C-alpha positions as CSV (number, residue, x, y, z in Angstrom):
1,M,0.0,0.0,0.0
2,T,1.3,3.4,-0.9
3,N,1.2,6.5,1.3
4,N,-1.4,8.9,-0.2
5,L,-0.6,11.7,2.3
6,V,2.5,13.8,2.4
7,R,3.2,16.7,4.7
8,E,5.9,19.4,4.3
9,V,6.7,22.8,5.6
10,F,5.2,25.5,3.3
11,G,6.2,28.6,5.1
12,H,5.9,30.6,8.4
13,T,3.5,33.3,9.5
14,T,4.8,36.7,10.7
15,T,4.4,35.4,14.3
16,G,6.7,32.4,13.5
17,E,3.9,29.7,13.3
18,T,4.8,26.9,10.9
19,V,2.4,26.6,7.9
20,Y,2.3,23.0,6.5
21,R,1.2,21.9,3.0
22,V,-0.4,18.4,2.9
23,E,-0.7,16.5,-0.4
24,I,-3.6,14.1,-0.6
25,K,-3.9,11.7,-3.5
26,G,-6.8,9.4,-4.5
27,G,-9.3,8.6,-7.2
28,G,-7.3,10.5,-9.9
29,L,-7.2,13.7,-7.9
30,T,-4.3,15.3,-6.1
31,A,-5.0,18.1,-3.6
32,K,-2.5,20.3,-1.8
33,V,-4.0,22.0,1.2
34,I,-2.1,24.4,3.5
35,S,-2.8,24.5,7.2
36,W,-3.3,28.3,7.2
37,G,-7.1,28.2,7.2
38,A,-7.3,24.9,5.2
39,V,-6.6,26.8,1.9
40,I,-6.6,24.6,-1.2
41,Q,-3.3,25.6,-2.7
42,D,-3.5,23.2,-5.7
43,L,-6.0,20.7,-7.1
44,R,-5.2,18.5,-10.1
45,L,-7.0,15.8,-12.0
46,D,-5.0,13.1,-13.7
47,G,-5.0,13.6,-17.5
48,H,-6.0,17.3,-17.2
49,D,-3.0,19.6,-17.6
50,A,-4.4,22.8,-16.0
51,P,-5.0,23.1,-12.3
52,L,-8.6,23.0,-11.1
53,T,-8.1,25.8,-8.6
54,L,-5.7,28.8,-8.5
55,G,-3.1,29.0,-5.8
56,F,0.2,30.7,-5.0
57,D,3.5,28.9,-5.2
58,D,4.7,30.3,-1.8
59,F,3.0,31.0,1.5
60,E,4.1,34.7,1.7
61,S,1.9,35.5,-1.2
62,Y,-1.3,34.4,0.6
63,P,-1.4,37.1,3.4
64,A,0.3,39.7,1.1
65,H,-2.2,39.4,-1.8
66,S,-5.4,37.7,-0.7
67,S,-6.3,36.1,2.6
68,Y,-9.2,34.3,0.9
69,F,-7.5,33.0,-2.2
70,G,-8.2,29.2,-2.3
71,A,-10.2,29.4,1.0
72,T,-12.6,26.6,1.8
73,P,-16.0,27.5,3.4
74,A,-14.8,26.5,6.8
75,A,-11.7,28.8,6.4
76,A,-13.5,31.9,5.3
77,P,-14.9,33.8,8.2
78,T,-18.7,34.4,8.0
79,V,-21.2,35.9,10.3
80,S,-23.1,32.6,10.9
81,A,-20.0,30.4,11.5
82,P,-18.9,30.2,15.2
83,A,-15.2,30.8,15.8
84,S,-14.7,27.2,16.8
85,S,-15.7,26.0,13.3
86,R,-13.2,28.3,11.6
87,S,-10.3,27.1,13.7
88,T,-11.1,23.4,13.1
89,A,-9.1,23.5,9.8
90,S,-5.9,24.2,11.7
91,R,-5.9,20.7,13.0
92,I,-4.4,19.6,9.7
93,S,-1.0,20.6,11.1
94,S,-1.2,17.7,13.5
95,I,-1.1,15.2,10.7
């Protein structure tokens, strides 16, 4: 059995917190998700050249250019979502 989950350091926040990128593969899809708000950094479909989502190549570009670029619904703050649901995505760093 192959390991379909790979974690690597993607960058650091201005406060020194490590931001991880997790790659998940399965069913012909490869997703790269960063632990900074569960942002989808890259999504690819086997046999399709172009990415299915837009993402930056480095972490520093996310807070500098768009804090919601690639954000998942749980990561984007909303009026109706309690704070505890927004922080759940950060648990990806414990993988």
